[in-house]
C-alpha atoms as an extended CHARMM CRD file, in Angstrom:
* protein
*
       152  EXT
         1         1  MET       CA             -6.7950000000        0.1040000000       21.8520000000  PROA      1               0.0000000000
         2         2  THR       CA             -6.8220000000       -0.4080000000       18.3440000000  PROA      2               0.0000000000
         3         3  ARG       CA             -9.9240000000        1.9020000000       16.8560000000  PROA      3               0.0000000000
         4         4  ARG       CA            -11.8720000000       -0.1010000000       14.2110000000  PROA      4               0.0000000000
         5         5  ILE       CA            -12.5060000000        1.2820000000       10.9070000000  PROA      5               0.0000000000
         6         6  PRO       CA            -15.9440000000        1.0440000000       10.1930000000  PROA      6               0.0000000000
         7         7  ARG       CA            -16.8400000000       -2.5070000000        8.0350000000  PROA      7               0.0000000000
         8         8  VAL       CA            -18.1640000000       -0.8070000000        5.0870000000  PROA      8               0.0000000000
         9         9  VAL       CA            -15.4460000000        2.1520000000        4.7220000000  PROA      9               0.0000000000
        10        10  ALA       CA            -13.0090000000       -0.5030000000        4.5610000000  PROA      10              0.0000000000
        11        11  ARG       CA            -14.7310000000       -3.4220000000        2.2680000000  PROA      11              0.0000000000
        12        12  ALA       CA            -15.2140000000       -0.1520000000       -0.1110000000  PROA      12              0.0000000000
        13        13  PRO       CA            -12.5130000000       -1.1770000000       -2.5250000000  PROA      13              0.0000000000
        14        14  ILE       CA            -12.7110000000       -4.1560000000       -2.6820000000  PROA      14              0.0000000000
        15        15  PRO       CA            -15.6820000000       -3.9000000000       -5.8860000000  PROA      15              0.0000000000
        16        16  LEU       CA            -13.0310000000       -1.4780000000       -7.5000000000  PROA      16              0.0000000000
        17        17  PHE       CA            -10.1260000000       -3.8320000000       -7.5410000000  PROA      17              0.0000000000
        18        18  ARG       CA            -12.2380000000       -6.9590000000       -8.2950000000  PROA      18              0.0000000000
        19        19  SER       CA            -13.5240000000       -5.2770000000      -11.3010000000  PROA      19              0.0000000000
        20        20  GLY       CA             -9.9890000000       -3.9680000000      -12.1160000000  PROA      20              0.0000000000
        21        21  PHE       CA             -9.7140000000       -0.3840000000      -11.3670000000  PROA      21              0.0000000000
        22        22  GLY       CA             -7.6100000000       -0.9640000000       -7.9560000000  PROA      22              0.0000000000
        23        23  PHE       CA             -4.9620000000        1.4590000000       -9.5800000000  PROA      23              0.0000000000
        24        24  LEU       CA             -7.4050000000        3.9540000000       -9.0030000000  PROA      24              0.0000000000
        25        25  MET       CA             -6.6370000000        3.5330000000       -5.4860000000  PROA      25              0.0000000000
        26        26  GLY       CA             -2.6730000000        4.2100000000       -6.6390000000  PROA      26              0.0000000000
        27        27  ASN       CA              0.2930000000        2.0110000000       -5.0070000000  PROA      27              0.0000000000
        28        28  ARG       CA             -0.1180000000        2.7400000000       -1.5980000000  PROA      28              0.0000000000
        29        29  LEU       CA             -3.1140000000       -0.1370000000       -1.0550000000  PROA      29              0.0000000000
        30        30  THR       CA             -3.9020000000       -3.5230000000       -2.0890000000  PROA      30              0.0000000000
        31        31  MET       CA             -6.4170000000       -6.3410000000       -2.1660000000  PROA      31              0.0000000000
        32        32  LEU       CA             -5.4200000000       -9.3720000000       -1.0100000000  PROA      32              0.0000000000
        33        33  GLU       CA             -7.4910000000      -12.9120000000       -1.3530000000  PROA      33              0.0000000000
        34        34  HSD       CA             -6.9590000000      -15.7130000000        0.8620000000  PROA      34              0.0000000000
        35        35  ARG       CA             -8.7580000000      -18.5890000000        2.0990000000  PROA      35              0.0000000000
        36        36  GLY       CA            -11.0080000000      -18.6700000000        5.1770000000  PROA      36              0.0000000000
        37        37  ARG       CA             -9.5320000000      -21.3620000000        7.8570000000  PROA      37              0.0000000000
        38        38  VAL       CA            -12.5820000000      -23.0040000000        8.3080000000  PROA      38              0.0000000000
        39        39  SER       CA            -14.8190000000      -22.0230000000        5.4570000000  PROA      39              0.0000000000
        40        40  GLY       CA            -12.0460000000      -22.5670000000        2.9000000000  PROA      40              0.0000000000
        41        41  GLN       CA            -14.0820000000      -19.7390000000        1.2510000000  PROA      41              0.0000000000
        42        42  ALA       CA            -12.3660000000      -16.7380000000       -1.0440000000  PROA      42              0.0000000000
        43        43  ARG       CA            -12.1490000000      -13.8230000000        1.6320000000  PROA      43              0.0000000000
        44        44  TYR       CA            -10.7560000000      -10.5180000000        0.5310000000  PROA      44              0.0000000000
        45        45  VAL       CA             -9.3580000000       -7.6220000000        2.5250000000  PROA      45              0.0000000000
        46        46  VAL       CA             -7.8480000000       -3.9890000000        1.4230000000  PROA      46              0.0000000000
        47        47  LEU       CA             -4.3010000000       -3.7110000000        2.7560000000  PROA      47              0.0000000000
        48        48  GLU       CA             -1.8960000000       -0.5960000000        3.2480000000  PROA      48              0.0000000000
        49        49  VAL       CA              1.5680000000       -1.2940000000        1.1910000000  PROA      49              0.0000000000
        50        50  LEU       CA              4.8320000000       -0.7880000000        3.5050000000  PROA      50              0.0000000000
        51        51  GLU       CA              7.4000000000       -1.7160000000        0.9060000000  PROA      51              0.0000000000
        52        52  ARG       CA              7.1640000000       -2.7050000000       -2.7490000000  PROA      52              0.0000000000
        53        53  ASP       CA              9.7730000000       -4.4710000000       -5.2050000000  PROA      53              0.0000000000
        54        54  PRO       CA              9.4850000000       -6.2180000000       -8.1380000000  PROA      54              0.0000000000
        55        55  ASP       CA              9.1850000000       -9.7120000000       -6.3220000000  PROA      55              0.0000000000
        56        56  GLY       CA              6.6960000000       -8.2210000000       -4.1540000000  PROA      56              0.0000000000
        57        57  LEU       CA              5.5620000000       -6.4930000000       -1.2350000000  PROA      57              0.0000000000
        58        58  VAL       CA              4.7830000000       -6.1920000000        2.2660000000  PROA      58              0.0000000000
        59        59  VAL       CA              2.0100000000       -5.3700000000        4.3670000000  PROA      59              0.0000000000
        60        60  VAL       CA              0.7980000000       -4.2420000000        7.9000000000  PROA      60              0.0000000000
        61        61  SER       CA             -1.8960000000       -5.9650000000        9.9080000000  PROA      61              0.0000000000
        62        62  GLY       CA             -3.2710000000       -2.6230000000       11.7400000000  PROA      62              0.0000000000
        63        63  TYR       CA             -5.2590000000       -5.0310000000       13.9330000000  PROA      63              0.0000000000
        64        64  GLY       CA             -2.5300000000       -7.1590000000       15.0770000000  PROA      64              0.0000000000
        65        65  ARG       CA             -2.0680000000      -10.9890000000       14.8120000000  PROA      65              0.0000000000
        66        66  GLY       CA             -5.9620000000      -11.0330000000       16.0050000000  PROA      66              0.0000000000
        67        67  ALA       CA             -6.9080000000       -9.9220000000       12.2560000000  PROA      67              0.0000000000
        68        68  GLN       CA             -8.7370000000      -12.3320000000       10.1170000000  PROA      68              0.0000000000
        69        69  TRP       CA             -6.9560000000      -12.1990000000        7.2150000000  PROA      69              0.0000000000
        70        70  TYR       CA             -3.5660000000      -12.1070000000        9.1660000000  PROA      70              0.0000000000
        71        71  ARG       CA             -4.9670000000      -15.5140000000       11.2820000000  PROA      71              0.0000000000
        72        72  ASN       CA             -5.9380000000      -16.8950000000        7.1840000000  PROA      72              0.0000000000
        73        73  VAL       CA             -2.4350000000      -16.4340000000        5.3480000000  PROA      73              0.0000000000
        74        74  LEU       CA             -0.7440000000      -18.3060000000        8.5940000000  PROA      74              0.0000000000
        75        75  ALA       CA             -2.4780000000      -21.1730000000        8.0420000000  PROA      75              0.0000000000
        76        76  ASP       CA             -2.6740000000      -21.1460000000        4.3340000000  PROA      76              0.0000000000
        77        77  PRO       CA             -0.1750000000      -18.7960000000        2.6210000000  PROA      77              0.0000000000
        78        78  VAL       CA             -1.2110000000      -19.4850000000       -0.7100000000  PROA      78              0.0000000000
        79        79  VAL       CA             -3.0960000000      -15.9890000000       -1.8090000000  PROA      79              0.0000000000
        80        80  ARG       CA             -3.9580000000      -13.9330000000       -4.7600000000  PROA      80              0.0000000000
        81        81  VAL       CA             -3.1250000000      -10.0460000000       -5.0660000000  PROA      81              0.0000000000
        82        82  TRP       CA             -4.6310000000       -6.7540000000       -6.8250000000  PROA      82              0.0000000000
        83        83  SER       CA             -2.0850000000       -3.7410000000       -6.7360000000  PROA      83              0.0000000000
        84        84  GLY       CA             -1.8240000000       -0.9540000000       -9.3290000000  PROA      84              0.0000000000
        85        85  ARG       CA             -2.4400000000       -2.9550000000      -12.6490000000  PROA      85              0.0000000000
        86        86  ARG       CA             -1.6650000000       -6.1690000000      -11.2050000000  PROA      86              0.0000000000
        87        87  ARG       CA             -4.7020000000       -8.3490000000      -11.0020000000  PROA      87              0.0000000000
        88        88  GLY       CA             -5.2820000000      -11.4660000000       -9.3540000000  PROA      88              0.0000000000
        89        89  ALA       CA             -1.3920000000      -12.3400000000       -8.9080000000  PROA      89              0.0000000000
        90        90  GLY       CA             -0.7380000000      -15.6820000000       -7.3340000000  PROA      90              0.0000000000
        91        91  GLY       CA              1.3830000000      -15.2440000000       -4.1890000000  PROA      91              0.0000000000
        92        92  ARG       CA              2.4820000000      -16.6190000000       -1.0280000000  PROA      92              0.0000000000
        93        93  ALA       CA              2.5160000000      -14.8160000000        2.0450000000  PROA      93              0.0000000000
        94        94  THR       CA              5.0310000000      -15.1640000000        5.0610000000  PROA      94              0.0000000000
        95        95  ALA       CA              5.1420000000      -13.4730000000        8.5780000000  PROA      95              0.0000000000
        96        96  ILE       CA              7.8750000000      -11.2420000000        9.1510000000  PROA      96              0.0000000000
        97        97  PRO       CA              9.6640000000      -11.8250000000       12.0580000000  PROA      97              0.0000000000
        98        98  ALA       CA              9.0490000000       -9.3440000000       15.2140000000  PROA      98              0.0000000000
        99        99  GLY       CA             12.6640000000       -8.4410000000       15.2180000000  PROA      99              0.0000000000
       100       100  GLU       CA             12.3760000000       -6.8380000000       11.7430000000  PROA      100             0.0000000000
       101       101  VAL       CA              9.3420000000       -5.4020000000       12.5510000000  PROA      101             0.0000000000
       102       102  PRO       CA             10.7330000000       -1.7130000000       14.0170000000  PROA      102             0.0000000000
       103       103  ARG       CA             13.3480000000       -1.0320000000       11.1680000000  PROA      103             0.0000000000
       104       104  ARG       CA             10.9250000000       -1.6650000000        8.6600000000  PROA      104             0.0000000000
       105       105  LEU       CA              7.9870000000        0.7630000000       10.0750000000  PROA      105             0.0000000000
       106       106  GLU       CA             10.7460000000        2.9940000000       10.6150000000  PROA      106             0.0000000000
       107       107  ASP       CA             11.8500000000        3.0540000000        6.8480000000  PROA      107             0.0000000000
       108       108  TYR       CA              7.8660000000        3.4220000000        6.2320000000  PROA      108             0.0000000000
       109       109  ARG       CA              7.4240000000        6.4010000000        8.6060000000  PROA      109             0.0000000000
       110       110  ARG       CA             10.7370000000        7.9800000000        7.2120000000  PROA      110             0.0000000000
       111       111  ARG       CA              9.4080000000        7.4590000000        3.5750000000  PROA      111             0.0000000000
       112       112  HSD       CA              5.4430000000        8.5310000000        3.9590000000  PROA      112             0.0000000000
       113       113  ARG       CA              5.8040000000       10.4930000000        7.1100000000  PROA      113             0.0000000000
       114       114  ARG       CA              2.0210000000       12.3390000000        6.5810000000  PROA      114             0.0000000000
       115       115  ALA       CA              0.4290000000        8.5480000000        5.6250000000  PROA      115             0.0000000000
       116       116  ALA       CA              2.1390000000        6.9180000000        8.5340000000  PROA      116             0.0000000000
       117       117  LYS       CA              0.8200000000        9.7330000000       10.5280000000  PROA      117             0.0000000000
       118       118  ALA       CA             -2.4780000000        9.5470000000        9.4180000000  PROA      118             0.0000000000
       119       119  LEU       CA             -2.8630000000        5.4920000000        9.7020000000  PROA      119             0.0000000000
       120       120  GLY       CA             -1.6000000000        5.9440000000       13.3350000000  PROA      120             0.0000000000
       121       121  ARG       CA             -4.4010000000        8.3180000000       13.9810000000  PROA      121             0.0000000000
       122       122  THR       CA             -7.1430000000        5.9220000000       12.3200000000  PROA      122             0.0000000000
       123       123  LEU       CA             -5.7670000000        3.1050000000       14.1170000000  PROA      123             0.0000000000
       124       124  ALA       CA             -5.2900000000        4.7420000000       17.6670000000  PROA      124             0.0000000000
       125       125  LEU       CA             -1.9520000000        3.6990000000       17.2920000000  PROA      125             0.0000000000
       126       126  PRO       CA             -0.1760000000        6.9650000000       18.8040000000  PROA      126             0.0000000000
       127       127  ASP       CA              3.6840000000        5.0830000000       18.4200000000  PROA      127             0.0000000000
       128       128  LEU       CA              2.9360000000        5.0310000000       14.7730000000  PROA      128             0.0000000000
       129       129  ALA       CA              1.5620000000        8.3200000000       14.1370000000  PROA      129             0.0000000000
       130       130  SER       CA              4.5220000000       10.3920000000       16.6810000000  PROA      130             0.0000000000
       131       131  ASP       CA              7.9070000000       11.0250000000       15.7330000000  PROA      131             0.0000000000
       132       132  GLY       CA              9.6180000000        9.5700000000       18.5100000000  PROA      132             0.0000000000
       133       133  PRO       CA             10.9250000000        6.2750000000       18.4900000000  PROA      133             0.0000000000
       134       134  LEU       CA              8.7240000000        2.9310000000       18.1560000000  PROA      134             0.0000000000
       135       135  PRO       CA              8.7120000000        0.9730000000       21.2680000000  PROA      135             0.0000000000
       136       136  SER       CA             10.4600000000       -2.4890000000       21.3330000000  PROA      136             0.0000000000
       137       137  ASP       CA              7.0430000000       -4.3740000000       21.2510000000  PROA      137             0.0000000000
       138       138  ILE       CA              5.8710000000       -3.2100000000       18.4210000000  PROA      138             0.0000000000
       139       139  GLY       CA              6.5890000000       -6.0160000000       16.4350000000  PROA      139             0.0000000000
       140       140  ALA       CA              4.0360000000       -8.0960000000       18.7380000000  PROA      140             0.0000000000
       141       141  ARG       CA              1.8910000000       -5.2720000000       18.1130000000  PROA      141             0.0000000000
       142       142  LEU       CA              1.8030000000       -4.9150000000       14.5750000000  PROA      142             0.0000000000
       143       143  PRO       CA              2.6860000000       -7.5900000000       12.4760000000  PROA      143             0.0000000000
       144       144  LEU       CA              3.8370000000       -7.4150000000        8.7940000000  PROA      144             0.0000000000
       145       145  VAL       CA              3.7430000000       -9.9730000000        6.1260000000  PROA      145             0.0000000000
       146       146  ARG       CA              5.6000000000      -10.2410000000        3.4450000000  PROA      146             0.0000000000
       147       147  ILE       CA              3.6120000000      -11.6790000000        0.0600000000  PROA      147             0.0000000000
       148       148  GLU       CA              5.6810000000      -13.0230000000       -2.8210000000  PROA      148             0.0000000000
       149       149  TYR       CA              4.8020000000      -13.3560000000       -6.1430000000  PROA      149             0.0000000000
       150       150  ALA       CA              4.4070000000      -16.3980000000       -7.4640000000  PROA      150             0.0000000000
       151       151  ALA       CA              6.4530000000      -17.5110000000      -10.4970000000  PROA      151             0.0000000000
       152       152  ARG       CA              5.3660000000      -16.2960000000      -14.0630000000  PROA      152             0.0000000000
């Protein structure tokens, strides 16, 4: 069972990102603005970045497929991203196929060993925190989303 981070802690970085100081959080966190699937209102979430390139980034849904932000971006993939010095950049969210998830998570664990262990402990996901092979169902439990930046 995934452990929940207290809401006040999870939402604490949002004012920093919204006021333009998100770069203080480093390159490993990003803030995503998405639309509520029922309300249509703007919603915000701060997420761990697994991969980054000039065209976009990959984030993980630590709370699985039931996370509200994940369900929202599947319903409406148009998002805005705050990451590093990038503020409110338009983008499009796409779920990464479950078959690709183990390879990407293994790469993340290799590149950011301590962060992966900390994230695994925080979310009570021992598979991510261990050095052993990832289970075959990890793609179903930890979905990844690619955020492609909109052309400028």
